[in-house]
C-alpha positions as CSV (number, residue, x, y, z in Angstrom):
1,M,0.0,0.0,0.0
2,P,2.9,2.4,-0.5
3,H,0.9,4.6,-3.0
4,F,-1.6,5.7,-0.3
5,Q,1.1,6.4,2.2
6,D,3.6,8.1,-0.1
7,S,1.4,10.0,-2.5
8,F,-1.5,11.0,-0.4
9,E,-0.1,10.7,3.1
10,L,-3.0,8.4,4.1
11,D,-2.9,5.4,6.4
12,P,-4.7,2.4,4.7
13,Y,-4.6,0.6,8.1
14,G,-6.5,3.4,9.8
15,D,-10.2,3.9,10.5
16,S,-11.0,4.9,6.9
17,I,-12.5,3.6,3.7
18,F,-11.0,4.2,0.3
19,L,-13.1,4.5,-2.8
20,F,-11.9,4.0,-6.4
21,S,-13.8,4.3,-9.7
22,G,-12.8,3.7,-13.3
23,W,-13.3,6.0,-16.3
24,S,-16.9,4.9,-16.9
25,K,-18.1,6.1,-13.5
26,D,-20.7,3.3,-13.3
27,R,-18.8,1.2,-10.9
28,Y,-16.6,1.6,-7.8
29,K,-14.5,-0.4,-5.3
30,C,-14.4,0.2,-1.6
31,L,-11.4,-0.9,0.4
32,Y,-11.0,-0.9,4.1
33,F,-9.0,-2.6,6.8
34,D,-11.1,-4.4,9.4
35,G,-8.4,-5.3,11.9
36,D,-7.1,-8.6,10.5
37,G,-7.1,-8.0,6.8
38,F,-8.4,-5.9,4.0
39,A,-12.0,-6.2,2.7
40,M,-13.1,-5.0,-0.7
41,L,-16.6,-4.2,-2.0
42,Y,-17.2,-4.0,-5.7
43,K,-20.4,-2.4,-7.1
44,R,-21.6,-1.9,-10.6
45,L,-24.6,0.5,-11.1
46,D,-27.4,-0.7,-13.3
47,S,-28.2,2.8,-14.4
48,G,-26.7,6.2,-13.8
49,K,-23.2,7.4,-13.1
50,L,-21.2,8.7,-10.1
51,Q,-20.2,12.3,-9.8
52,W,-16.6,11.2,-9.2
53,P,-13.5,13.4,-8.8
54,K,-11.7,13.9,-12.1
55,D,-8.1,13.2,-11.0
56,E,-5.7,12.7,-8.1
57,N,-5.7,16.4,-7.3
58,E,-9.4,16.1,-6.2
59,V,-8.7,13.3,-3.7
60,R,-10.2,14.4,-0.4
61,H,-11.6,13.3,3.0
62,L,-15.4,13.0,2.9
63,S,-18.0,13.4,5.6
64,Q,-20.6,10.8,6.0
65,Q,-23.1,13.1,4.3
66,E,-20.7,13.7,1.3
67,L,-20.1,10.0,1.0
68,R,-23.9,9.3,0.9
69,W,-24.3,12.0,-1.8
70,L,-21.5,10.6,-3.9
71,L,-22.8,7.0,-3.7
72,E,-26.3,8.3,-4.6
73,G,-24.9,9.9,-7.8
74,L,-25.0,13.4,-6.5
75,S,-22.2,15.9,-6.4
76,I,-20.3,16.0,-3.0
77,Q,-20.8,19.8,-3.0
78,Q,-24.5,20.5,-2.6
79,P,-24.8,24.3,-2.8
80,K,-28.2,24.4,-1.1
81,A,-27.2,22.2,1.8
82,I,-26.5,23.8,5.1
83,Q,-22.7,23.7,5.5
84,P,-21.1,22.8,8.8
85,S,-19.8,25.8,10.6
86,P,-16.2,26.0,11.7
87,K,-15.4,25.4,15.4
88,G,-15.2,28.5,17.4
89,A,-17.7,30.5,15.3
90,F,-19.8,31.1,18.3
């Protein structure tokens, strides 16, 4: 897993899931470490496409809400959604 660690400074053994999609954007793979090994989920959509990041420069951490939007075929940036406020904005 050196590509995660070297290129993106991410820990594949941490408490994260990693999503990958091909060019067609109609399928994705989900990889996560469950404590004693890696598990992978593969999904092919029957209809529709994912609003997937275009390249490595768009790799980012997602909130649970953004992940749900992504897997529902929506953009991870919903302009009408109430955005979380930064800490200390009180």
